[in-house]
C-alpha positions in Angstrom: 26.7 28.7 -33.9 29.7 27.0 -35.4 30.6 23.2 -34.6 33.0 21.2 -35.2 32.0 17.3 -35.5 34.7 14.3 -35.5 34.2 11.2 -38.8 31.5 9.9 -35.7 29.4 12.8 -36.3 30.2 13.5 -32.1 30.1 17.6 -31.7 33.9 17.7 -31.0 33.6 21.8 -29.9 31.2 24.8 -30.2 31.7 28.3 -30.8 30.2 31.4 -30.9 32.4 33.4 -33.4 35.4 32.0 -35.6 37.8 31.6 -32.7 36.8 28.3 -32.4 37.8 27.4 -35.9 41.4 28.6 -35.2 41.4 27.4 -32.2 40.9 23.4 -33.7 43.2 24.2 -36.4 45.8 24.9 -33.9 45.0 21.2 -32.0 45.5 19.9 -35.9 46.4 20.7 -39.4 43.4 21.9 -42.1 43.1 19.3 -45.4 41.1 22.1 -47.1 39.1 25.0 -46.8 37.0 25.7 -48.9 34.9 29.5 -49.5 31.5 28.4 -51.6 29.2 31.5 -52.4 26.1 31.2 -51.7 22.8 32.7 -52.7 22.0 36.4 -52.1 25.6 37.4 -52.2 26.1 35.0 -48.8 29.7 32.5 -48.5 29.8 29.2 -47.6 32.9 27.7 -45.3 33.6 23.9 -45.5 36.6 23.5 -43.7 38.4 19.5 -43.0 41.1 19.0 -40.7 44.0 16.8 -40.1 42.0 14.5 -38.0 39.0 13.8 -39.7 36.4 16.5 -38.0 35.0 18.6 -40.2 33.1 22.3 -39.7 30.8 24.1 -42.3 29.3 27.6 -41.6 28.0 30.5 -42.8 29.0 34.0 -43.7 26.7 36.7 -44.4 29.4 38.3 -47.2 31.0 35.7 -50.0 33.6 38.8 -50.6 34.4 39.1 -46.5 34.7 35.4 -46.4 37.0 34.9 -48.9 39.1 37.8 -47.7 38.9 36.3 -44.4 40.3 33.2 -46.3 42.9 34.7 -47.8 43.9 36.5 -44.8 45.3 33.0 -43.2 48.8 33.0 -43.9 49.7 29.5 -41.7 46.1 27.9 -44.0 48.9 27.7 -47.6 48.1 25.3 -49.4 45.0 23.8 -48.1 43.0 27.3 -48.9 40.8 26.8 -52.1 37.8 29.3 -52.9 35.3 27.5 -55.2 36.5 25.2 -57.0 39.8 27.2 -57.8 43.2 25.0 -57.7 44.6 25.6 -54.0 46.5 28.6 -52.7 
């Protein structure tokens, strides 16, 4: 379950899949989306929205996460992979 959390800690939206992340991005803008490697080849996605909400989710594959993040063309300039420069 993916949760989008407001700055005060209230859950703004819950989703079974990444659709909730994309839907909230359409309602607000993306301040930053960062992919981090995790143990056993997994990947972690941290999204900070313009309205202050945050989302933290895990992918089974770090490579798939990086590909998914690169495919978000509308998020250009706010995407980062493991501490790199925004692209």
